[in-house]
C-alpha positions as CSV (number, residue, x, y, z in Angstrom):
1,M,20.1,-21.8,25.4
2,I,20.3,-18.7,23.3
3,D,17.2,-16.6,22.9
4,P,16.4,-15.4,19.4
5,P,16.7,-11.7,18.7
6,P,13.6,-9.6,19.1
7,L,11.5,-8.7,16.1
8,P,11.9,-5.3,14.5
9,R,9.4,-2.8,15.7
10,R,7.6,-2.7,12.3
11,L,6.9,-6.4,12.6
12,D,6.0,-6.3,16.3
13,D,3.3,-3.7,15.8
14,I,0.0,-5.6,15.0
15,R,-1.4,-2.6,13.2
16,V,1.3,-2.7,10.6
17,V,1.0,-6.4,10.1
18,V,-2.8,-6.4,9.7
19,G,-2.8,-3.3,7.6
20,A,-0.2,-4.7,5.2
21,G,-1.9,-8.1,5.0
22,T,-5.3,-6.4,4.2
23,A,-3.7,-4.1,1.7
24,L,-2.2,-7.1,-0.1
25,W,-5.6,-8.8,-0.3
26,V,-7.1,-5.6,-1.7
27,V,-4.3,-5.5,-4.3
28,G,-5.2,-9.0,-5.3
29,V,-8.8,-8.0,-5.7
30,V,-7.8,-5.1,-8.0
31,V,-5.4,-7.1,-10.1
32,L,-8.0,-9.9,-10.7
33,L,-10.7,-7.4,-11.4
34,V,-8.5,-5.6,-13.9
35,A,-7.6,-8.9,-15.5
36,H,-11.3,-9.7,-15.8
37,L,-12.1,-6.4,-17.4
38,A,-9.1,-6.3,-19.7
39,V,-8.8,-9.8,-20.9
40,G,-12.2,-11.3,-20.0
41,R,-10.7,-13.8,-17.6
42,P,-13.6,-15.2,-15.5
43,L,-13.8,-14.2,-11.8
44,G,-13.3,-17.4,-9.9
45,V,-12.1,-18.9,-6.7
46,A,-9.0,-16.6,-6.6
47,F,-11.2,-13.5,-6.7
48,A,-13.5,-14.8,-4.0
49,T,-10.6,-15.7,-1.8
50,C,-9.1,-12.2,-2.2
51,V,-12.4,-10.5,-1.4
52,A,-12.8,-12.8,1.7
53,G,-9.3,-11.9,2.8
54,A,-9.8,-8.2,2.4
55,L,-13.2,-8.4,4.3
56,L,-11.8,-10.5,7.1
57,G,-8.7,-8.2,7.4
58,T,-11.0,-5.2,7.6
59,L,-13.1,-6.9,10.2
60,G,-10.0,-7.9,12.2
61,W,-8.8,-4.3,12.1
62,G,-12.1,-3.1,13.4
63,V,-12.2,-5.6,16.3
64,F,-8.6,-4.7,17.2
65,S,-9.4,-1.0,17.2
66,W,-12.5,-1.6,19.3
67,Q,-10.6,-3.6,21.9
68,R,-7.8,-1.0,21.9
69,A,-10.3,1.8,22.6
70,A,-11.9,-0.2,25.3
71,A,-8.5,-0.9,27.0
72,R,-7.7,2.8,26.8
73,R,-10.9,3.9,28.5
74,G,-10.3,1.2,31.2
75,S,-13.1,-1.2,30.5
76,R,-13.0,-4.3,32.7
77,T,-13.6,-6.7,29.8
78,A,-11.0,-5.2,27.4
79,Q,-7.9,-7.1,26.5
80,R,-4.7,-5.8,28.1
81,G,-1.4,-5.0,26.3
82,L,-2.8,-3.8,23.0
83,D,-0.7,-0.6,22.9
């Protein structure tokens, strides 16, 4: 069986993936907010979904950073392999 090629480094680094995903949710929030202000389009489910995605992405980034810091200082309960 042939193994698939490894992912490029930019897709293997979780910081890049989480950061890009969160940034895309923030772009969605801004676009929908501008559409609301410019055209009067009501803020609906799409806006709430983008806000939730941005908040959860930010929360995920914070948890990841917290675990990474704990692993670097050698905490027993920290996840390993986050570098």
